[in-house]
C-alpha positions in Angstrom: 96.1 116.9 87.4 93.2 115.0 85.9 91.5 111.9 87.2 90.9 110.5 83.8 92.2 107.1 82.6 95.7 108.5 81.8 96.3 108.6 85.6 93.9 106.1 87.2 92.8 103.8 84.4 93.9 100.3 83.4 97.5 101.1 84.4 96.4 102.9 87.5 98.3 103.3 90.8 96.5 100.7 92.9 95.5 101.2 96.5 97.4 98.2 98.0 97.6 98.7 101.8 100.5 99.8 103.9 102.9 97.4 102.3 101.8 97.6 98.7 101.2 93.9 99.0 100.2 92.2 95.7 97.6 89.4 95.9 98.9 86.3 97.6 96.8 84.2 95.3 96.7 83.7 91.6 99.9 84.3 89.7 102.1 84.4 92.7 103.8 81.0 92.9 104.1 79.3 96.3 107.7 78.1 96.0 110.7 78.2 98.1 113.1 81.1 97.8 116.6 79.6 97.3 118.1 82.3 99.5 116.2 81.1 102.6 117.6 78.4 104.9 116.2 75.0 104.1 115.7 74.1 107.8 113.7 77.3 108.4 111.5 76.8 105.4 110.8 73.2 106.4 109.4 74.3 109.7 106.8 76.5 108.0 104.8 73.7 106.4 104.0 72.1 109.8 102.9 75.2 111.5 105.2 77.3 113.8 104.8 78.9 117.1 104.3 82.7 116.6 107.4 83.5 118.6 109.4 81.0 116.5 108.0 82.6 113.3 109.0 86.1 114.6 112.5 84.8 115.4 112.8 83.3 111.9 111.6 86.5 110.2 114.5 88.4 111.9 117.0 85.7 111.3 116.3 85.3 107.6 116.2 89.1 107.0 119.5 89.6 108.8 121.1 86.7 107.0 120.0 87.8 103.6 121.2 91.4 104.1 124.5 90.3 105.5 125.2 87.8 102.7 124.7 90.3 100.0 126.6 93.0 101.8 129.6 90.7 101.9 129.6 89.5 98.3 130.8 91.1 95.1 129.0 88.6 92.9 126.5 90.4 90.7 124.6 87.2 90.1 123.9 87.0 93.8 122.7 90.6 93.9 120.4 90.0 90.9 118.9 86.8 92.5 118.1 88.7 95.7 116.8 91.7 93.8 114.3 89.5 91.8 113.5 87.2 94.7 109.7 87.9 94.6 109.4 87.5 90.8 111.5 84.3 90.6 110.2 82.5 93.7 106.7 83.9 94.4 105.5 86.2 97.2 103.7 83.7 99.5 106.6 82.3 101.5 108.4 85.7 101.8 105.1 87.1 103.0 104.6 84.4 105.5 108.0 85.2 107.0 108.1 89.0 106.8 104.7 90.6 106.1 103.5 90.5 109.7 106.8 91.9 111.1 106.7 95.3 112.7 107.1 98.1 110.2 110.1 99.4 112.1 112.0 96.1 112.2 114.5 94.7 109.7 112.2 92.1 108.2 109.3 94.5 108.2 111.2 97.2 106.3 112.7 94.7 103.9 109.2 93.4 103.1 108.2 97.0 102.4 111.2 97.6 100.1 110.4 94.5 98.1 106.7 95.4 97.8 107.6 99.0 96.9 109.7 97.7 94.0 106.9 95.4 92.9 104.4 98.3 93.1 106.6 100.7 91.2 107.3 98.3 88.4 103.6 97.4 88.0 102.5 101.1 87.9 105.5 102.7 86.2 103.6 104.6 83.6 101.1 106.1 86.1 103.8 106.9 88.7 106.0 108.6 86.1 103.1 111.0 85.2 102.4 111.7 88.8 106.1 112.4 89.5 106.2 114.8 86.6 103.3 116.7 88.2 105.0 116.7 91.6 108.5 117.6 90.4 107.9 120.1 87.5 111.4 121.4 88.4 114.2 119.4 89.8 114.2 119.6 93.6 116.2 117.9 96.3 113.6 115.1 96.3 114.5 114.2 92.7 118.2 114.4 93.4 118.0 112.2 96.5 115.7 109.6 95.0 117.6 109.6 91.8 114.6 110.2 89.5 115.0 112.3 86.3 113.0 115.5 86.1 110.7 114.0 83.4 110.8 110.2 84.0 109.0 107.6 81.9 107.9 104.2 83.0 111.4 102.7 82.4 113.0 105.4 84.6 110.6 104.4 87.4 111.4 100.7 87.0 115.1 101.6 87.0 114.6 103.6 90.2 112.7 100.8 91.8 115.6 98.4 91.2 118.2 101.0 92.3 116.5 101.6 95.7 116.2 97.9 96.5 119.7 97.0 95.2 121.1 99.9 97.1 119.7 98.5 100.3 121.8 95.4 99.8 124.9 96.8 98.2 125.2 100.3 99.5 124.2 102.3 102.6 121.1 100.7 103.9 119.9 103.9 105.6 120.3 105.9 102.4 118.2 103.4 100.5 115.4 103.7 103.2 115.5 107.5 102.9 115.3 107.3 99.2 112.3 105.0 99.5 110.7 107.3 102.1 111.1 110.4 100.0 109.7 108.7 96.9 106.6 107.5 98.8 106.1 111.0 100.3 106.2 112.8 97.0 103.7 110.4 95.4 101.5 110.6 98.5 101.4 114.4 98.4 100.2 114.5 94.8 97.5 111.8 95.4 96.2 113.5 98.6 95.8 116.8 96.7 94.1 115.0 93.8 91.7 113.3 96.2 90.8 116.6 97.8 90.3 118.3 94.4 88.2 115.4 93.2 86.1 115.4 96.3 85.4 119.1 96.1 84.3 118.7 92.4 82.0 115.8 93.3 80.4 117.8 96.1 79.8 120.7 93.8 78.2 118.4 91.2 76.1 116.8 94.0 74.8 120.2 95.1 74.0 121.2 91.5 72.0 118.0 90.9 70.1 118.4 94.2 69.2 122.0 93.3 67.8 120.8 90.0 66.1 117.8 91.5 68.3 115.5 89.4 70.5 113.8 91.9 72.4 111.0 90.4 74.3 108.1 91.9 78.0 108.4 91.5 79.4 106.4 88.6 82.3 105.4 90.8 82.1 103.1 93.7 83.5 104.5 97.0 85.8 101.6 97.0 87.1 102.1 93.5 90.8 103.1 93.1 89.7 105.9 90.9 87.3 107.3 93.5 88.3 110.1 96.0 88.2 107.5 98.7 90.4 105.1 96.8 92.9 107.7 95.9 92.9 109.0 99.5 93.5 105.4 100.8 96.5 105.0 98.5 97.9 108.4 99.6 97.5 107.6 103.3 99.1 104.2 102.8 102.1 105.8 101.0 102.5 108.5 103.6 102.5 105.9 106.5 105.0 103.8 104.6 107.2 106.9 104.0 107.2 107.5 107.8 108.1 103.9 108.4 111.1 104.1 106.0 112.4 107.3 107.6 112.1 106.0 111.1 113.8 102.7 110.1 116.6 104.7 108.6 117.2 106.5 111.8 117.1 103.3 113.8 119.6 101.6 111.4 122.1 104.5 111.9 121.8 104.1 115.6 122.3 100.3 115.3 118.8 99.7 116.7 117.0 98.2 113.6 116.6 94.5 114.3 
């Protein structure tokens, strides 16, 4: 697997932290999600006690999940699926992003951000998946990704995982998300190690010739070994969060 621009260039998989969180400034619009209770939203503008905010995060997550689980209206499902794109990420982030990763609001936040991340990086992720899954394995079958996916397939999978959380078995959706993150993380971790080993070899060669050069890549760059490793670690941690949350849901302990 190469580290050229076909994997990590302008359409690269970005290191985005444990929740794949997009920027909360810029294009994300600060508007009110229509699915959230007006009374709860109104309290946010005036500042809320941390415990109240925690209570609201759990209340809104449970209410949203329950509402969609009990409706057959495809328009409702679509509105919930595209909540972040239609309404902006800021208010949802204020409610859910600080919730424990192994809580209902915390895991819903991660599902939404996973979908956003997958759709923004579909081309790069599809190439990484083809490296990871050269032959169809149980991971491909469980996640529901074709053996040789393209960007559209990754976007379709992103929608399927999130919509499945609301309309199907919630634990299964979490397991699909966890396996997906784990597969991508594994490839990126190996790539980071390979890239680091190559960089070390080059460094020693330059030193031996007295021509040491400064690396062209910043240690903080997403294309650098450190950037790739950061993304891999973030994905692996989130994969564990999804798997643990799935087990808690099955035991009736995810709140």
